[in-house]
C-alpha positions as CSV (number, residue, x, y, z in Angstrom):
1,M,-63.1,45.7,138.9
2,D,-62.9,42.4,137.3
3,I,-66.3,40.8,137.7
4,L,-65.3,37.7,136.1
5,E,-62.7,37.3,138.6
6,L,-64.7,38.2,141.8
7,D,-67.2,36.0,140.4
8,R,-64.7,33.0,140.2
9,R,-63.3,34.0,143.9
10,A,-67.1,34.0,145.2
11,S,-67.8,30.8,143.9
12,D,-64.7,29.5,145.2
13,A,-65.4,30.6,148.5
14,L,-69.0,29.3,148.6
15,G,-67.7,25.7,147.4
16,K,-65.3,25.6,149.8
17,I,-67.9,25.8,152.5
18,I,-70.2,23.6,150.9
19,A,-67.6,20.9,151.2
20,A,-67.7,20.8,154.7
21,V,-71.4,20.0,154.8
22,T,-72.5,16.7,155.9
23,P,-75.7,14.6,155.0
24,E,-77.1,15.3,158.6
25,D,-76.3,19.0,157.9
26,L,-78.8,19.1,155.0
27,R,-81.7,19.2,157.0
28,R,-80.5,22.6,158.8
29,P,-82.4,25.5,158.9
30,T,-80.7,28.5,157.3
31,P,-80.9,32.5,157.4
32,C,-83.5,31.9,154.0
33,A,-86.5,31.7,156.2
34,D,-87.7,29.3,153.1
35,W,-85.0,26.8,152.7
36,T,-83.1,24.2,154.5
37,L,-79.4,23.6,153.9
38,Y,-80.5,21.1,151.2
39,G,-82.7,23.5,149.6
40,L,-79.9,26.5,149.5
41,I,-77.5,24.7,147.7
42,R,-79.7,23.1,145.2
43,H,-80.6,26.8,144.4
44,Q,-77.5,27.6,144.0
45,I,-76.7,24.7,141.8
46,S,-79.8,25.5,140.1
47,D,-78.8,29.2,139.6
48,N,-75.2,28.4,138.4
49,L,-77.0,26.1,135.4
50,G,-79.3,29.0,134.5
51,F,-76.9,31.4,134.4
52,A,-74.5,29.3,132.4
53,A,-77.7,28.6,130.1
54,A,-78.4,32.3,129.8
55,A,-74.3,33.0,129.0
56,S,-74.5,30.6,126.0
57,G,-76.5,33.5,124.1
58,T,-79.7,31.6,123.6
59,T,-82.6,32.0,125.4
60,P,-82.9,28.9,128.0
61,D,-85.9,26.9,128.9
62,R,-86.9,28.7,132.3
63,S,-87.3,24.8,133.9
64,V,-83.2,25.1,133.8
65,W,-83.2,27.6,136.7
66,D,-85.0,25.0,139.1
67,S,-83.0,22.1,137.5
68,G,-80.1,21.5,140.1
69,V,-79.6,18.2,141.9
70,L,-77.2,17.3,144.9
71,G,-77.1,13.9,144.1
72,A,-74.8,11.7,146.5
73,D,-72.1,14.3,146.9
74,P,-73.6,18.1,147.2
75,S,-69.9,19.6,147.1
76,E,-69.2,17.6,143.9
77,A,-72.7,18.8,142.2
78,F,-71.9,22.6,143.2
79,G,-68.3,22.3,142.3
80,W,-69.4,20.9,138.3
81,S,-72.3,23.7,138.1
82,A,-69.5,26.3,139.3
83,A,-67.2,25.2,136.7
84,L,-70.0,25.0,134.0
85,V,-71.0,28.9,134.8
86,T,-67.4,30.1,135.1
87,E,-66.6,28.7,131.7
88,A,-69.9,30.3,130.4
89,F,-69.3,33.7,131.8
90,T,-65.9,34.0,129.8
91,A,-67.2,33.1,126.5
92,Q,-66.0,35.8,124.1
93,G,-68.5,39.0,124.0
94,M,-70.6,37.6,127.1
95,L,-70.1,40.6,129.3
96,E,-71.5,42.7,126.3
97,R,-74.2,40.6,125.3
98,R,-77.9,40.8,126.6
99,V,-79.3,37.6,128.8
100,E,-82.2,36.5,130.2
101,V,-82.0,35.9,133.4
102,R,-85.2,34.1,135.3
103,E,-88.0,36.5,136.3
104,F,-85.6,39.5,136.2
105,G,-86.0,39.8,132.1
106,V,-83.2,40.6,129.6
107,L,-80.2,42.2,131.4
108,P,-76.7,43.3,130.1
109,G,-74.5,40.2,130.4
110,A,-72.2,42.1,133.0
111,F,-75.0,43.0,135.3
112,A,-75.8,39.3,135.0
113,V,-72.3,38.3,136.1
114,S,-72.6,41.0,139.1
115,M,-76.1,39.4,140.0
116,H,-74.6,35.9,140.2
117,F,-71.4,37.3,142.2
118,V,-73.7,38.9,144.9
119,D,-75.9,35.5,145.0
120,S,-72.6,33.5,145.7
121,V,-71.2,35.9,148.2
122,V,-74.4,36.3,150.3
123,H,-75.0,32.5,150.3
124,G,-71.8,31.7,151.3
125,W,-72.5,33.6,154.4
126,D,-75.8,31.8,154.7
127,V,-74.2,28.3,154.6
128,A,-71.7,29.2,156.9
129,R,-74.1,30.7,159.2
130,A,-76.3,27.6,158.8
131,L,-73.3,25.4,159.8
132,G,-72.6,27.3,163.1
133,M,-69.5,29.2,161.4
134,P,-68.6,32.8,161.3
135,G,-69.9,34.2,158.0
136,D,-67.1,36.9,157.3
137,L,-65.6,34.8,154.8
138,A,-63.8,37.2,152.3
139,P,-64.6,40.8,153.4
140,D,-63.2,42.3,150.3
141,L,-65.7,40.3,148.4
142,A,-68.5,41.4,150.7
143,E,-67.4,45.1,150.0
144,V,-67.5,45.1,146.7
145,A,-71.5,43.0,146.7
146,L,-72.7,45.4,149.1
147,E,-71.5,48.2,146.8
148,L,-73.3,46.3,144.0
149,V,-76.3,45.9,145.8
150,L,-76.9,49.5,147.2
151,G,-77.0,50.5,143.5
152,M,-79.6,47.5,142.3
153,P,-83.3,48.3,142.3
154,L,-84.4,45.2,144.9
155,S,-88.0,43.8,144.7
156,R,-88.7,43.8,148.8
157,G,-91.3,42.4,151.1
158,P,-93.4,39.0,151.2
159,G,-93.4,37.3,148.4
160,Q,-90.3,38.9,146.9
161,V,-86.7,38.1,146.5
162,F,-85.4,40.3,149.4
163,G,-87.1,41.5,152.6
164,H,-87.0,44.8,154.2
165,P,-83.6,46.3,155.2
166,V,-82.3,45.5,158.8
167,E,-80.9,48.2,160.9
168,V,-77.5,47.9,162.0
169,P,-75.6,49.7,163.9
170,D,-73.1,52.6,162.3
171,G,-69.7,51.0,161.6
172,A,-71.1,47.3,161.5
173,P,-69.0,44.8,160.0
174,V,-69.3,44.4,156.1
175,Y,-71.2,41.3,155.9
176,Q,-73.6,42.5,158.5
177,R,-74.5,45.5,156.4
178,L,-74.7,43.4,153.5
179,V,-77.1,40.5,154.6
180,A,-78.8,43.3,156.3
181,H,-79.5,45.5,153.5
182,L,-81.1,42.4,151.7
183,G,-83.5,41.8,154.6
184,R,-81.6,39.1,156.7
185,D,-81.1,39.1,160.3
186,P,-77.2,39.6,160.6
187,W,-77.1,37.8,163.7
188,W,-79.0,34.5,162.8
189,T,-77.8,31.7,164.4
190,P,-79.0,28.0,163.7
């Protein structure tokens, strides 16, 4: 599994969905109950900047994880931040280096890239659903993301990063299983 290639593909898929966002869409609710589409895209830009800073090999100022700005063109802002993190992740030795990721602490670089990958896949679903689009953008990416999250320790519940798992039928499509495992309503509609 080439996590760098998977992460790049997930960022590209998310970028294509963000390109469909209009200024009027930014006020829309998302499956992430605390965020409008504006806040969710800002979060993703901030994460791109934070992961890029962490991948540089230095301990980043923690405020970088909340420094995303959408500006006049959210798609352009996201694209710039995605290119920055993709370049940072490909730096020599980054996958073997230990990096500091927000409140999660110091982690192996490969695990940090995996976190970013999962975040991009899931938030791609979030943005698509907020726009009223089907969320099954790249099932092969969702399969890998689901495999990864099933092996990750997750902080769940009120005030935590993830909600409690939502039950889905056996054989549910992969995106439904992925987002349900992370505590989202897989049938969410705007």
